[in-house]
GUMISE-923398 format. One record per residue: x, y, z of N, C-alpha, C in turn. Coordinates in pm, 1 decimal. Layout:
# GUMISE-923398
<zavex <X Y Z> <X Y Z> <X Y Z>>
...
# end
This chain:
# GUMISE-923398
<zavex <84.4 -119.7 0.0> <0.0 0.0 0.0> <87.9 124.7 0.0>>
<zavex <49.0 222.4 -79.1> <130.6 342.6 -97.1> <62.1 463.3 -34.4>>
<zavex <138.6 538.0 44.8> <92.4 664.5 101.5> <154.1 776.8 19.7>>
<zavex <71.1 863.2 -33.2> <119.2 974.4 -113.5> <102.9 1106.9 -41.7>>
<zavex <205.5 1190.9 -48.6> <202.7 1322.5 15.8> <219.5 1429.6 -91.8>>
<zavex <111.1 1496.7 -130.3> <121.1 1601.1 -232.3> <168.2 1733.6 -174.2>>
<zavex <213.9 1820.0 -261.1> <250.8 1955.5 -221.1> <123.5 2035.9 -197.7>>
<zavex <120.8 2114.0 -90.0> <2.5 2194.3 -59.7> <-13.4 2305.6 -163.1>>
<zavex <-137.1 2326.5 -206.8> <-162.9 2424.0 -312.7> <-235.1 2549.1 -263.5>>
<zavex <-281.6 2548.8 -139.2> <-349.3 2667.6 -87.4> <-247.4 2778.0 -62.7>>
<zavex <-275.6 2896.7 -109.7> <-183.5 3009.3 -93.5> <-156.7 3036.7 54.0>>
<zavex <-29.0 3045.6 90.4> <9.5 3075.3 227.4> <24.4 2954.4 316.7>>
<zavex <-13.2 2836.2 270.2> <-1.0 2715.4 352.1> <142.9 2664.3 346.9>>
<zavex <209.0 2659.3 461.2> <349.7 2618.5 466.2> <370.0 2482.5 532.3>>
<zavex <263.2 2421.3 579.1> <276.7 2291.5 645.3> <283.4 2177.9 543.0>>
<zavex <324.7 2062.4 591.4> <327.8 1942.2 508.5> <267.3 1828.7 591.1>>
<zavex <197.5 1738.4 524.4> <123.5 1634.3 595.5> <213.5 1530.6 661.2>>
<zavex <331.4 1510.0 607.5> <422.8 1409.1 661.7> <564.7 1463.3 658.7>>
<zavex <632.0 1460.4 772.6> <770.6 1506.7 779.1> <863.3 1387.0 760.0>>
<zavex <986.4 1409.3 715.9> <1078.4 1297.9 690.8> <1097.4 1205.3 810.4>>
<zavex <1098.0 1259.9 930.9> <1123.0 1178.3 1050.1> <1018.6 1069.4 1070.3>>
<zavex <898.7 1087.3 1014.4> <792.0 989.0 1033.1> <784.1 886.9 920.2>>
<zavex <864.5 903.0 818.0> <864.1 807.6 707.2> <902.4 666.9 753.4>>
<zavex <1009.0 649.1 834.1> <1044.9 514.1 878.8> <933.6 444.0 955.7>>
<zavex <852.8 519.4 1029.1> <742.6 458.8 1104.1> <642.1 394.0 1009.6>>
<zavex <611.0 462.6 901.0> <517.0 407.4 803.8> <578.1 289.0 729.1>>
<zavex <704.9 298.9 696.3> <770.7 189.3 625.9> <778.8 65.3 714.4>>
<zavex <799.7 86.2 842.6> <804.0 -26.3 936.1> <669.5 -96.5 942.4>>
<zavex <562.7 -21.9 918.7> <428.0 -79.4 919.0> <393.9 -145.7 785.5>>
<zavex <489.2 -145.4 692.7> <468.6 -211.3 565.0> <415.1 -122.3 454.9>>
<zavex <418.5 8.2 475.7> <368.1 102.6 376.9> <482.4 162.7 295.8>>
<zavex <455.6 191.6 171.7> <550.3 263.6 87.1> <511.6 410.8 87.5>>
<zavex <609.8 498.4 90.1> <583.0 642.1 96.5> <634.6 710.1 -29.3>>
<zavex <546.5 783.0 -95.2> <583.7 863.6 -210.8> <544.9 1008.2 -183.3>>
<zavex <632.2 1100.9 -217.0> <604.9 1243.0 -193.5> <622.3 1320.0 -323.7>>
<zavex <539.1 1421.2 -341.2> <554.8 1507.5 -457.8> <676.5 1596.6 -437.7>>
<zavex <754.0 1614.9 -539.4> <873.6 1697.6 -526.5> <838.4 1837.6 -476.2>>
<zavex <913.2 1883.3 -377.9> <890.8 2015.8 -321.7> <782.3 2022.8 -216.8>>
<zavex <723.6 1909.4 -178.8> <612.0 1912.7 -83.9> <653.2 1967.7 52.1>>
<zavex <778.8 1950.5 89.9> <821.1 1994.6 222.1> <903.8 2121.7 224.4>>
<zavex <926.8 2181.8 108.6> <1014.1 2299.7 102.1> <965.8 2411.8 193.4>>
<zavex <837.7 2442.5 189.3> <784.3 2553.8 269.0> <794.5 2527.6 418.4>>
<zavex <801.4 2399.7 455.7> <813.0 2363.0 596.7> <958.1 2342.6 638.8>>
<zavex <1050.8 2358.5 544.3> <1192.5 2346.0 577.4> <1252.5 2209.7 549.6>>
<zavex <1184.8 2125.7 468.7> <1234.9 1991.5 439.4> <1263.7 1978.2 289.7>>
<zavex <1380.6 1928.3 257.8> <1418.8 1909.5 118.4> <1374.9 1772.0 69.1>>
<zavex <1374.0 1755.0 -62.2> <1344.1 1623.3 -118.7> <1446.6 1521.1 -71.6>>
<zavex <1571.6 1564.5 -59.6> <1678.3 1473.7 -16.1> <1652.6 1420.7 124.2>>
<zavex <1591.8 1502.2 209.0> <1562.0 1459.1 345.6> <1461.2 1344.8 345.0>>
<zavex <1364.6 1350.5 253.8> <1266.7 1241.7 242.8> <1331.0 1115.7 186.7>>
<zavex <1415.4 1133.4 86.0> <1483.3 1018.5 25.8> <1572.2 949.7 128.1>>
<zavex <1639.8 1028.6 209.5> <1728.1 973.4 312.4> <1652.1 884.8 410.7>>
<zavex <1526.6 917.0 435.5> <1445.5 839.5 530.0> <1369.1 725.7 463.0>>
<zavex <1384.1 714.0 331.0> <1324.3 599.5 262.8> <1205.6 628.1 174.3>>
<zavex <1171.5 753.7 154.4> <1058.7 789.0 68.2> <1104.1 801.5 -76.7>>
<zavex <1009.4 791.8 -167.2> <1035.5 809.7 -309.7> <977.4 943.1 -354.2>>
<zavex <1056.7 1022.1 -424.1> <1010.8 1152.3 -472.3> <951.9 1135.7 -612.0>>
<zavex <829.1 1185.0 -629.1> <759.4 1176.6 -757.5> <751.4 1316.3 -817.5>>
<zavex <792.1 1328.9 -943.0> <795.3 1460.4 -1007.1> <656.5 1511.6 -1044.3>>
<zavex <569.1 1422.3 -1082.7> <437.2 1461.0 -1132.0> <330.2 1444.4 -1024.1>>
<zavex <248.4 1547.8 -1004.7> <139.1 1540.2 -907.2> <35.6 1436.0 -950.2>>
<zavex <5.1 1434.3 -1078.8> <-92.7 1337.5 -1128.8> <-43.2 1194.4 -1110.4>>
<zavex <86.7 1172.7 -1127.0> <143.3 1039.2 -1106.8> <134.6 998.1 -960.9>>
<zavex <154.6 1094.0 -870.5> <144.0 1065.5 -727.3> <3.1 1018.7 -693.1>>
<zavex <-97.7 1090.2 -743.6> <-236.4 1052.7 -716.3> <-271.3 918.9 -781.3>>
<zavex <-212.0 891.2 -895.8> <-238.3 764.8 -964.1> <-177.6 646.9 -888.9>>
<zavex <-62.8 668.8 -825.0> <6.7 560.3 -756.0> <-47.4 533.5 -616.0>>
<zavex <-84.3 638.3 -545.4> <-113.5 627.5 -402.2> <-248.2 562.4 -373.1>>
<zavex <-249.9 483.4 -267.2> <-374.9 428.3 -214.0> <-431.9 521.2 -107.3>>
<zavex <-341.3 589.7 -37.2> <-380.5 685.0 67.0> <-314.5 819.1 36.0>>
<zavex <-393.5 924.4 33.2> <-341.4 1059.4 13.5> <-345.1 1131.6 147.8>>
<zavex <-229.2 1176.9 193.7> <-220.7 1252.3 319.3> <-192.0 1397.9 284.8>>
<zavex <-286.6 1484.3 315.8> <-272.2 1626.3 283.9> <-308.6 1709.7 405.6>>
<zavex <-248.5 1827.2 416.7> <-285.8 1917.3 525.4> <-424.0 1974.5 497.9>>
<zavex <-443.8 2025.9 379.1> <-572.7 2084.7 340.0> <-623.0 2018.7 211.7>>
<zavex <-738.4 1955.5 224.8> <-799.5 1893.0 109.0> <-948.6 1920.9 107.4>>
<zavex <-1012.6 1888.7 -3.3> <-1157.9 1904.6 -17.7> <-1202.9 2044.3 23.6>>
<zavex <-1289.9 2053.3 125.0> <-1345.5 2181.8 165.6> <-1245.4 2278.1 223.9>>
<zavex <-1130.4 2228.6 269.6> <-1027.8 2316.1 326.4> <-943.1 2382.4 218.2>>
<zavex <-963.3 2340.9 95.7> <-890.1 2399.5 -17.4> <-979.2 2395.5 -141.8>>
<zavex <-1095.1 2460.9 -134.6> <-1194.4 2447.4 -242.3> <-1148.1 2497.0 -378.3>>
<zavex <-1055.7 2591.9 -382.5> <-1012.1 2647.0 -510.7> <-933.1 2547.1 -594.0>>
<zavex <-860.5 2458.1 -527.1> <-773.9 2365.5 -599.9> <-814.4 2219.2 -583.5>>
<zavex <-900.7 2189.5 -486.5> <-933.1 2049.9 -457.3> <-1003.3 1980.4 -573.2>>
<zavex <-1088.8 2053.3 -643.3> <-1161.4 1989.7 -753.3> <-1067.1 1940.2 -862.8>>
<zavex <-955.0 2007.5 -880.2> <-856.1 1960.8 -978.1> <-796.9 1827.6 -934.3>>
<zavex <-774.1 1813.5 -803.1> <-720.3 1687.7 -751.3> <-823.9 1576.0 -758.2>>
<zavex <-951.8 1610.7 -741.4> <-1057.4 1509.2 -748.0> <-1051.2 1433.4 -880.3>>
<zavex <-1019.8 1504.4 -987.7> <-1016.9 1443.1 -1120.2> <-905.7 1339.5 -1132.7>>
<zavex <-805.8 1349.2 -1044.0> <-694.0 1254.5 -1048.5> <-713.8 1138.2 -952.2>>
<zavex <-822.4 1142.2 -873.4> <-845.3 1038.3 -773.3> <-936.0 929.6 -829.7>>
<zavex <-934.1 815.7 -765.2> <-1011.0 701.0 -814.3> <-1086.9 635.7 -699.7>>
<zavex <-1181.2 553.9 -735.2> <-1261.5 483.1 -635.9> <-1173.1 390.4 -552.5>>
<zavex <-1195.4 391.9 -421.7> <-1117.5 306.6 -331.7> <-1001.5 377.4 -265.1>>
<zavex <-966.0 495.9 -313.8> <-860.1 572.8 -249.6> <-910.0 633.7 -118.9>>
<zavex <-815.0 670.5 -33.7> <-847.2 732.3 94.8> <-776.5 866.9 104.2>>
<zavex <-850.3 967.4 146.8> <-794.8 1101.7 166.3> <-799.0 1135.8 314.3>>
<zavex <-684.4 1173.3 370.0> <-674.9 1208.7 511.4> <-619.1 1349.9 522.7>>
<zavex <-685.2 1433.9 602.0> <-637.0 1570.5 621.3> <-745.4 1658.2 679.5>>
<zavex <-719.1 1787.0 687.1> <-822.1 1883.1 725.4> <-910.0 1906.9 602.3>>
<zavex <-1038.5 1875.6 613.8> <-1127.3 1877.0 497.5> <-1244.9 1973.1 511.2>>
<zavex <-1269.9 2021.7 631.5> <-1380.3 2114.5 658.5> <-1513.4 2065.6 600.3>>
<zavex <-1557.1 1946.0 638.1> <-1682.2 1891.7 583.3> <-1806.8 1966.8 627.9>>
<zavex <-1801.6 2032.6 742.6> <-1918.8 2105.2 791.2> <-1935.1 2239.8 721.9>>
<zavex <-1823.8 2299.2 678.8> <-1829.2 2428.0 610.3> <-1853.6 2412.1 460.7>>
<zavex <-1799.7 2304.8 404.7> <-1811.8 2282.8 260.4> <-1863.5 2140.8 233.6>>
<zavex <-1986.5 2110.7 276.4> <-2037.1 1973.4 258.9> <-2048.2 1931.6 113.0>>
<zavex <-2070.8 2027.5 23.6> <-2084.1 1993.0 -118.1> <-1953.6 1938.4 -174.4>>
<zavex <-1839.5 1982.7 -117.1> <-1710.6 1931.2 -163.2> <-1695.2 1784.5 -125.8>>
<zavex <-1740.5 1748.8 -5.8> <-1731.9 1608.9 36.3> <-1829.3 1523.0 -42.5>>
<zavex <-1944.7 1580.5 -76.2> <-2041.3 1506.7 -157.2> <-1983.1 1477.0 -295.1>>
<zavex <-1913.2 1573.5 -350.8> <-1848.8 1553.3 -480.7> <-1739.5 1448.4 -470.7>>
<zavex <-1663.9 1452.9 -361.1> <-1557.7 1354.5 -340.2> <-1616.3 1214.2 -330.0>>
<zavex <-1731.6 1202.4 -263.5> <-1796.1 1072.0 -248.2> <-1839.8 1015.0 -382.9>>
<zavex <-1874.6 1102.5 -475.9> <-1915.0 1056.4 -608.1> <-1800.8 987.1 -681.6>>
<zavex <-1678.4 1022.7 -645.0> <-1561.7 957.1 -704.0> <-1528.8 825.0 -633.4>>
<zavex <-1602.6 794.0 -527.2> <-1578.4 670.2 -453.8> <-1460.3 676.9 -359.6>>
<zavex <-1422.2 797.7 -320.1> <-1306.4 817.6 -232.0> <-1351.3 821.9 -85.9>>
<zavex <-1280.0 749.9 0.0> <-1306.0 755.7 143.4> <-1232.2 875.8 202.3>>
<zavex <-1299.8 950.8 286.5> <-1239.4 1072.1 342.3> <-1241.3 1068.4 494.0>>
<zavex <-1129.0 1104.8 555.0> <-1116.6 1114.8 699.9> <-1074.8 1257.5 734.5>>
<zavex <-1167.2 1331.8 794.2> <-1140.2 1470.9 831.8> <-1073.9 1474.4 969.3>>
<zavex <-950.4 1519.7 974.7> <-875.4 1519.9 1099.7> <-936.2 1611.9 1204.7>>
<zavex <-1007.2 1717.8 1160.8> <-1065.1 1809.7 1258.2> <-1184.5 1749.6 1331.1>>
<zavex <-1235.2 1634.5 1281.9> <-1347.6 1567.9 1346.7> <-1302.6 1448.4 1430.1>>
<zavex <-1173.7 1436.6 1452.0> <-1122.2 1328.6 1535.5> <-1179.6 1342.5 1676.8>>
<zavex <-1238.3 1236.3 1733.0> <-1296.4 1245.8 1868.0> <-1192.1 1288.1 1970.9>>
<zavex <-1229.2 1377.4 2058.6> <-1136.0 1425.3 2160.8> <-1146.6 1335.3 2283.2>>
<zavex <-1096.3 1213.9 2267.0> <-1095.3 1115.8 2374.7> <-951.8 1070.9 2396.5>>
<zavex <-928.0 1003.9 2508.5> <-791.5 964.5 2544.8> <-728.1 875.3 2438.7>>
<zavex <-803.4 781.1 2385.1> <-747.6 688.4 2286.9> <-706.3 757.8 2158.0>>
<zavex <-770.2 867.8 2126.4> <-740.8 939.1 2001.7> <-653.0 1061.3 2023.3>>
<zavex <-601.3 1078.1 2143.3> <-525.2 1199.3 2174.2> <-401.7 1214.5 2086.1>>
<zavex <-336.1 1104.5 2055.1> <-215.0 1112.5 1972.7> <-246.3 1151.8 1828.7>>
<zavex <-373.6 1142.4 1789.8> <-414.2 1178.5 1653.7> <-490.1 1310.8 1649.3>>
<zavex <-497.9 1379.7 1761.1> <-573.8 1504.6 1769.5> <-492.6 1618.3 1708.1>>
<zavex <-492.2 1622.7 1576.4> <-411.8 1722.6 1504.8> <-462.2 1863.7 1528.0>>
<zavex <-592.5 1879.2 1547.1> <-648.7 2012.8 1564.5> <-597.4 2077.2 1692.5>>
<zavex <-595.6 2000.2 1802.1> <-544.2 2054.3 1928.3> <-395.4 2083.9 1918.4>>
<zavex <-322.6 1997.7 1847.2> <-179.0 2019.6 1831.3> <-152.4 2150.8 1758.4>>
<zavex <-227.9 2177.0 1652.1> <-210.2 2301.1 1577.4> <-252.3 2421.9 1660.7>>
<zavex <-359.9 2405.4 1739.9> <-407.2 2515.3 1823.9> <-304.5 2549.6 1931.4>>
<zavex <-240.4 2448.1 1987.4> <-138.0 2473.1 2088.8> <-19.1 2548.5 2029.4>>
<zavex <20.8 2510.2 1908.7> <132.1 2578.4 1843.0> <95.5 2722.9 1812.5>>
<zavex <-27.5 2743.7 1764.9> <-72.7 2879.5 1734.0> <-77.5 2964.9 1860.1>>
<zavex <-126.3 2906.6 1969.1> <-131.5 2980.1 2095.1> <7.0 3012.6 2148.2>>
<zavex <98.9 2918.0 2135.3> <236.7 2940.4 2179.9> <299.7 3055.1 2101.4>>
<zavex <279.2 3052.1 1969.3> <335.6 3156.9 1884.1> <271.7 3291.8 1914.8>>
<zavex <142.1 3290.9 1946.3> <72.9 3416.3 1976.1> <133.4 3485.4 2097.2>>
<zavex <172.1 3408.0 2197.7> <234.8 3465.6 2316.6> <369.6 3527.2 2281.3>>
<zavex <446.3 3459.1 2195.9> <576.7 3512.2 2156.1> <561.4 3642.0 2077.1>>
<zavex <461.7 3645.3 1989.1> <437.4 3766.9 1911.1> <395.5 3880.7 2002.9>>
<zavex <306.6 3849.6 2098.8> <261.8 3951.8 2193.2> <378.0 4002.4 2277.9>>
<zavex <465.6 3910.8 2320.0> <579.3 3949.7 2403.0> <674.1 4041.8 2327.1>>
<zavex <691.7 4014.9 2197.6> <782.6 4098.6 2119.1> <725.9 4238.0 2096.3>>
<zavex <594.0 4251.7 2108.1> <530.6 4381.7 2086.6> <520.0 4463.9 2214.8>>
<zavex <546.8 4401.3 2328.9> <536.3 4472.5 2455.8> <649.0 4575.0 2469.7>>
<zavex <622.1 4691.8 2525.9> <726.4 4793.5 2542.6> <825.1 4759.4 2653.3>>
<zavex <787.1 4667.8 2740.4> <875.9 4627.0 2849.9> <871.7 4476.0 2865.1>>
<zavex <962.6 4423.6 2943.8> <965.3 4279.7 2966.8> <850.5 4239.9 3057.9>>
<zavex <813.5 4110.4 3049.3> <711.4 4059.8 3139.3> <763.1 4065.4 3282.7>>
<zavex <675.8 4088.2 3378.5> <718.7 4085.7 3519.2> <742.7 3942.5 3567.0>>
<zavex <776.5 3929.1 3694.4> <801.5 3799.5 3758.5> <925.0 3729.7 3702.3>>
<zavex <1021.2 3807.3 3653.4> <1146.5 3751.2 3606.1> <1256.9 3785.0 3705.7>>
<zavex <1363.5 3707.3 3704.2> <1475.6 3730.8 3795.8> <1569.3 3835.8 3736.4>>
<zavex <1512.8 3948.3 3699.0> <1590.9 4059.9 3647.0> <1535.3 4186.8 3709.5>>
<zavex <1574.6 4300.8 3655.3> <1527.0 4426.0 3713.6> <1444.6 4508.6 3615.1>>
<zavex <1350.8 4446.0 3542.7> <1269.0 4526.7 3452.1> <1153.3 4591.4 3526.1>>
<zavex <1094.4 4691.3 3464.0> <975.2 4749.9 3522.3> <856.2 4661.2 3489.4>>
<zavex <758.7 4663.4 3578.9> <639.2 4584.9 3554.3> <555.3 4651.6 3445.6>>
<zavex <471.0 4571.6 3380.8> <382.1 4627.8 3280.2> <285.9 4725.3 3346.4>>
<zavex <261.4 4838.2 3284.7> <168.5 4934.4 3343.7> <28.0 4877.1 3349.4>>
<zavex <-51.5 4931.4 3439.2> <-188.2 4883.8 3453.6> <-269.7 4925.9 3332.0>>
<zavex <-336.9 4828.5 3276.2> <-413.2 4855.8 3155.5> <-513.7 4744.5 3133.7>>
<zavex <-590.0 4758.1 3028.0> <-685.2 4653.7 2992.0> <-611.6 4546.0 2913.2>>
<zavex <-630.8 4421.3 2952.8> <-565.7 4307.8 2886.8> <-672.0 4233.3 2806.1>>
<zavex <-651.5 4220.9 2676.3> <-746.6 4153.7 2588.9> <-673.5 4044.6 2513.1>>
<zavex <-722.5 3923.6 2522.2> <-654.6 3812.5 2456.1> <-757.0 3716.4 2399.3>>
<zavex <-713.8 3642.0 2297.5> <-801.0 3540.5 2239.3> <-794.4 3415.2 2325.0>>
<zavex <-884.7 3323.4 2298.7> <-888.2 3200.3 2376.6> <-760.7 3120.1 2366.7>>
<zavex <-697.9 3117.5 2247.0> <-576.1 3039.8 2230.8> <-459.6 3103.7 2304.8>>
<zavex <-453.1 3236.4 2307.0> <-348.5 3303.4 2384.3> <-367.5 3272.0 2531.5>>
<zavex <-491.4 3275.4 2575.5> <-523.7 3244.0 2715.2> <-472.5 3105.1 2751.3>>
<zavex <-503.6 3007.4 2665.4> <-463.3 2870.2 2691.8> <-312.0 2854.9 2688.9>>
<zavex <-249.1 2917.3 2591.3> <-104.0 2906.2 2579.3> <-33.4 2967.1 2699.4>>
<zavex <-84.8 3079.9 2748.1> <-23.5 3142.2 2864.9> <-29.9 3049.6 2985.6>>
<zavex <-140.1 2978.5 2997.3> <-152.7 2885.1 3108.3> <-53.4 2770.3 3092.7>>
<zavex <-38.3 2720.9 2966.6> <57.4 2613.8 2941.8> <199.8 2658.7 2970.6>>
<zavex <227.4 2785.5 2940.5> <361.2 2839.7 2961.9> <381.2 2892.0 3103.0>>
<zavex <275.1 2877.3 3185.8> <281.6 2921.6 3324.7> <318.3 3069.2 3333.9>>
<zavex <240.9 3150.2 3260.6> <260.1 3294.6 3262.8> <134.9 3360.7 3320.5>>
<zavex <110.0 3343.2 3450.6> <-11.2 3399.7 3509.3> <-17.6 3550.7 3498.6>>
<zavex <99.8 3617.6 3493.3> <99.5 3763.4 3485.8> <48.7 3812.7 3351.6>>
<zavex <42.5 3721.0 3251.2> <-8.0 3759.7 3120.7> <-157.2 3731.1 3110.8>>
<zavex <-194.4 3606.4 3141.4> <-334.9 3571.6 3121.1> <-423.6 3614.9 3235.8>>
<zavex <-366.4 3646.4 3349.0> <-443.6 3699.7 3460.9> <-354.9 3800.0 3534.8>>
<zavex <-343.0 3920.0 3482.4> <-249.5 4018.5 3537.6> <-269.6 4041.1 3686.5>>
<zavex <-159.4 4046.0 3758.3> <-166.2 4068.5 3902.3> <-161.7 4216.6 3937.1>>
<zavex <-122.2 4297.1 3839.8> <-117.4 4440.4 3865.5> <-259.2 4495.3 3861.5>>
<zavex <-311.9 4530.6 3971.8> <-448.4 4581.4 3980.8> <-445.9 4734.4 3978.6>>
<zavex <-549.6 4800.2 3926.8> <-667.6 4735.6 3868.1> <-652.0 4715.0 3717.8>>
<zavex <-619.2 4593.2 3677.6> <-610.7 4558.9 3536.3> <-733.0 4477.1 3499.0>>
<zavex <-801.7 4515.2 3395.4> <-917.8 4441.5 3348.7> <-873.7 4344.5 3240.6>>
<zavex <-903.5 4216.9 3261.0> <-861.1 4114.8 3165.1> <-984.9 4052.2 3102.2>>
<zavex <-989.2 4051.3 2972.6> <-1102.3 3993.0 2901.0> <-1050.3 3905.0 2790.0>>
<zavex <-1129.1 3809.9 2749.8> <-1090.3 3721.1 2640.7> <-1212.2 3690.5 2555.0>>
<zavex <-1185.6 3636.8 2432.2> <-1296.0 3596.6 2345.4> <-1259.1 3465.6 2276.6>>
# end
């Protein structure tokens, strides 16, 4: 059985569905891995890195879809409506598509995919239970986004965060507004002075 990893076609998407480090895991399970040339460039992975781990680089996108039994993509179907229909034409009955598919936002895209006889697994609908925690890609991406949001916010602050073993001034009292992911990330990073400012009277709100 062949797992195919195409290059992402949505503008601005820099992720890749499979990194080179995970290729040996799939090969150990008896799967062959084929990747479209350049699929990992935006994420910092060269074709040579995939080859080194045992994957085969395919020059043609259509050839990749023709060879693969399973297509692993970051954004497919409803998550990439502008380009997904072009890929549908290269897919065949019995193939499996795994990735973020947004079936609730773009149900007509999944209906069209079903007409081709393709099985689809939307990663964003993975049950949030203990057994599926290792496959909860949505939470993993949300945690990364929240972590990055804190770093971006910190770089925009005029002063350093308080509660450090240095001699900076504390943040002035003000209204603190953060998104839910920033709130969660601050808690993960144990930054109570950010997500719940101790300098009173500071009003903290989130959405």
